[in-house]
Structures are given as structure tokens and as C-alpha cells.
VMD Tcl script that draws the C-alpha trace (Angstrom):
set ca {
  {-58.37 -200.13 195.02}
  {-55.22 -200.88 193.04}
  {-54.19 -204.52 193.17}
  {-50.99 -206.08 191.82}
  {-51.11 -209.84 191.17}
  {-48.05 -211.81 190.13}
  {-48.66 -214.89 188.01}
  {-51.94 -213.49 186.70}
  {-51.84 -215.17 183.32}
  {-53.57 -218.40 184.32}
  {-55.28 -220.36 187.07}
  {-56.07 -218.70 190.37}
  {-54.16 -215.52 189.56}
  {-56.08 -214.96 186.35}
  {-59.41 -215.65 188.03}
  {-58.68 -213.33 190.95}
  {-57.82 -210.59 188.47}
  {-61.05 -211.16 186.55}
  {-63.20 -211.05 189.69}
  {-61.49 -207.90 190.94}
  {-61.94 -206.10 187.63}
  {-65.59 -207.14 187.56}
  {-65.96 -205.59 191.03}
  {-64.57 -202.29 189.73}
  {-61.00 -202.44 191.01}
  {-57.81 -201.59 189.13}
  {-55.59 -204.62 188.59}
  {-52.03 -204.82 187.34}
  {-51.25 -208.41 186.45}
  {-47.80 -209.79 185.80}
  {-46.49 -212.90 184.06}
  {-43.13 -214.10 182.79}
  {-44.32 -213.67 179.21}
  {-46.23 -210.81 177.59}
  {-49.70 -212.24 178.31}
  {-50.44 -209.78 181.14}
  {-50.10 -206.07 181.77}
  {-46.47 -206.44 182.79}
  {-43.86 -208.99 181.72}
  {-42.10 -209.90 184.95}
  {-39.89 -212.77 185.98}
  {-40.22 -212.47 189.75}
  {-36.78 -214.05 190.21}
  {-35.04 -211.27 188.25}
  {-34.04 -208.24 190.38}
  {-33.50 -206.10 187.28}
  {-37.03 -206.75 186.02}
  {-38.40 -206.08 189.49}
  {-36.62 -202.74 189.49}
  {-37.98 -201.87 186.07}
  {-41.51 -202.71 187.18}
  {-41.18 -200.54 190.27}
  {-39.79 -197.67 188.19}
  {-42.68 -197.95 185.75}
  {-45.17 -197.72 188.62}
  {-43.49 -194.59 189.92}
  {-45.50 -193.13 192.80}
  {-48.63 -195.14 192.04}
  {-50.02 -196.57 195.28}
  {-50.63 -200.30 195.72}
  {-53.42 -201.24 198.14}
  {-53.08 -205.01 197.78}
  {-50.13 -207.06 196.54}
  {-50.90 -210.71 195.80}
  {-47.75 -212.82 195.51}
  {-49.21 -215.67 193.51}
  {-46.49 -216.56 190.98}
  {-44.95 -219.95 191.60}
  {-43.88 -223.28 190.16}
  {-44.46 -226.93 191.00}
  {-41.67 -228.68 189.14}
  {-41.45 -231.90 191.11}
  {-45.05 -233.08 191.04}
  {-45.02 -236.88 191.06}
  {-41.22 -236.96 190.84}
  {-39.28 -239.85 192.36}
  {-36.40 -239.05 194.68}
  {-33.89 -240.42 192.18}
  {-34.87 -237.82 189.57}
  {-34.27 -234.69 191.65}
  {-31.57 -232.33 190.43}
  {-30.03 -229.18 191.83}
  {-31.89 -227.24 189.11}
  {-35.25 -228.46 190.43}
  {-34.33 -227.20 193.88}
  {-32.86 -223.89 192.77}
  {-35.72 -223.04 190.40}
  {-38.35 -223.96 193.01}
  {-36.76 -221.81 195.69}
  {-36.11 -218.95 193.28}
  {-39.71 -218.71 192.10}
  {-41.60 -219.65 195.26}
  {-39.48 -217.92 197.89}
  {-36.91 -215.47 196.50}
  {-39.45 -214.20 193.99}
  {-41.90 -213.36 196.77}
  {-39.26 -211.44 198.70}
  {-38.00 -209.56 195.63}
  {-41.55 -208.54 194.75}
  {-42.26 -207.21 198.23}
  {-38.89 -205.51 198.36}
  {-39.37 -203.76 195.00}
  {-42.96 -202.67 195.60}
  {-42.73 -201.71 199.27}
  {-42.54 -197.97 198.48}
  {-45.80 -198.24 196.53}
  {-47.44 -200.23 199.32}
  {-46.48 -197.52 201.78}
  {-48.55 -195.12 199.64}
  {-51.60 -197.41 199.63}
  {-54.79 -197.22 201.65}
  {-54.73 -199.88 204.38}
  {-52.08 -201.74 202.37}
  {-51.96 -205.53 202.43}
  {-49.75 -208.32 201.14}
  {-51.22 -211.75 200.38}
  {-48.80 -214.64 199.88}
  {-50.19 -217.75 198.22}
  {-48.55 -220.70 199.94}
  {-50.12 -224.16 200.30}
  {-51.25 -226.71 202.85}
  {-48.17 -228.57 201.63}
  {-46.16 -226.01 203.62}
  {-47.56 -227.32 206.90}
  {-45.11 -229.16 209.14}
  {-47.91 -231.24 210.64}
  {-48.76 -232.69 207.22}
  {-45.89 -234.81 205.93}
  {-47.18 -237.50 203.56}
  {-43.89 -237.53 201.65}
  {-42.85 -236.56 198.16}
  {-42.84 -233.19 196.38}
  {-39.83 -232.23 198.44}
  {-38.84 -229.06 196.61}
  {-42.38 -227.74 196.37}
  {-43.18 -228.49 200.01}
  {-39.93 -226.96 201.24}
  {-40.32 -223.84 199.11}
  {-43.91 -223.26 200.20}
  {-42.89 -223.78 203.84}
  {-40.20 -221.16 203.33}
  {-42.76 -218.80 201.79}
  {-44.93 -219.30 204.86}
  {-41.99 -218.50 207.13}
  {-41.15 -215.45 205.03}
  {-44.70 -214.18 205.30}
  {-44.76 -214.63 209.07}
  {-41.57 -212.63 209.49}
  {-42.64 -209.94 207.03}
  {-45.82 -209.52 209.07}
  {-43.74 -208.73 212.15}
  {-41.52 -206.20 210.42}
  {-44.25 -204.47 208.41}
  {-46.90 -204.23 211.11}
  {-45.44 -201.01 212.56}
  {-45.75 -199.50 209.08}
  {-49.43 -200.39 208.92}
  {-48.99 -203.12 206.29}
  {-50.81 -206.39 206.99}
  {-49.50 -209.70 205.64}
  {-51.52 -212.88 205.20}
  {-50.46 -216.32 204.01}
  {-53.01 -218.57 202.34}
  {-53.74 -222.11 201.21}
  {-55.87 -221.75 198.06}
  {-57.35 -225.23 198.29}
  {-56.73 -228.15 195.99}
  {-57.92 -226.37 192.87}
  {-58.75 -227.78 189.48}
  {-56.06 -225.91 187.53}
  {-53.13 -226.88 185.34}
  {-51.00 -227.08 188.48}
  {-53.58 -228.72 190.73}
  {-54.88 -231.20 188.18}
  {-58.37 -232.35 187.25}
  {-58.78 -234.25 190.54}
  {-58.87 -231.05 192.61}
  {-61.56 -230.49 195.22}
  {-62.75 -227.05 194.16}
  {-63.11 -224.86 191.10}
  {-60.78 -221.99 190.36}
  {-63.75 -219.63 190.64}
  {-64.57 -220.78 194.18}
  {-60.93 -220.59 195.29}
  {-60.44 -217.09 193.91}
  {-63.70 -215.87 195.43}
  {-62.80 -217.27 198.84}
  {-59.27 -215.88 198.73}
  {-60.48 -212.41 197.84}
  {-62.88 -212.51 200.77}
  {-59.97 -213.50 203.02}
  {-57.84 -210.62 201.72}
  {-60.73 -208.25 202.37}
  {-60.96 -209.16 206.06}
  {-57.18 -209.21 206.65}
  {-56.21 -206.58 209.22}
  {-53.23 -205.65 211.36}
  {-54.90 -207.67 214.12}
  {-54.77 -210.83 212.00}
  {-51.47 -210.12 210.25}
  {-49.26 -213.19 209.98}
  {-52.24 -215.52 209.66}
  {-52.07 -218.80 207.75}
  {-55.61 -219.34 206.50}
  {-57.36 -221.55 204.00}
  {-59.29 -220.13 201.07}
  {-62.53 -220.61 203.03}
  {-61.42 -218.83 206.19}
  {-60.16 -221.70 208.31}
  {-57.02 -221.35 210.42}
  {-54.41 -223.72 209.00}
  {-51.97 -225.61 211.19}
  {-48.37 -224.54 210.71}
}
mol new
graphics top color blue
foreach p $ca { graphics top sphere $p radius 0.5 }
foreach p [lrange $ca 0 end-1] q [lrange $ca 1 end] { graphics top cylinder $p $q radius 0.2 }
display resetview
């Protein structure tokens, strides 16, 4: 199986890549810098096009849209700027769409192709504790994007799942997180494995629970 993971240079993305390689799969990891197989800013259409051209006719069986930013963690309302909003939406929403758009021809060549979008429980409309406005809004938009992609891609045989990775002890999640990066990655990979066209459009947690929208 050939897997492409965006944002594979640290945290959950890096751990998913490590576990997949250990299981004998081929992984192409991307990051904004040169720390992974491919240097890719997911918000840059030109770089997306270059990545797709480099892949050529190589099939992709699983695309994991993991790259993202959390720029407003702990930020007070008074400190928000238009840049915070634009960068959050560009990385967490537009970047997901551009990645799918660029790599769709390769997914069409894959075996039982799947797309996994890493969102967050902070995308849920039923959970509104306040704060983190840009991150919450962008992850909610990523959830909505995934749901609509699942409708359009189902006739092509491409399943799409959206996932909450848990509150993970990473640089983004912080030391107070509930679970380890190893446990989150392991659970997510199990979820990707059982994703089918029958469950396409799902919003699940890392441990297989159905998450409220």
C-alpha cells in the first residue's frame, strides 16, 4: 500500500508514517521544510502541482490530510488579526482541498483508495466552550469539506473519513493531553483500515467512536 501523509515531520503525522513503514507499507511524507520525502506547503497550488507531477502515474491507496496549524491557542479575542484567520483557513481547509485536488488522479489509480482528513473534536457544533475561534472554525470547515467530498467521490469508489485524533501529547496538543502520540496514531490507522464506501463521510474518534457533528 502506498500512503501519502501531509505534515509528516512531527507529531501524529510522523508517528503514523513510522508505524506504516514498520508494517511494510510505502509512505511518502510531506512537510513545509525539507525534513520529509517531499517539501510541500499545502497552501501553495504551484507546489501541489509539482508534487503531483513528480508522482506521475504512481497510485495512492491512502491519502492522509494531516498538515495543519493551531495559531490561536490560548489567544484572547483582542489579539486576533486577519493574518491569524487567513493562515488558519489556508492551512487547515484550503490546503486539504488543494491536496485532494492535486492527487485525485493518483487516488483514482489506487486499490480501494481512501482519504483521511484529520479534523478535531473542536470542529463539533455541539461542543462550544469558547475560544480558539480560528482553529475551531477551520476544523469545522475541514469536517464540512470532508463530508461533501465523500458524496462526490463515492461514485468513483473513493472513501473519505474525517477523524478526531484525541487530545494528544504533542507540540500542538501540549503536555496535558489525554493520550500518547503512539496510541493516537495506532488508533487512527485502525480506523483508516476499516473505512469503506459504506462508512464514507464518517466523523470518528481515534478509538472508533462516532463523534457528534
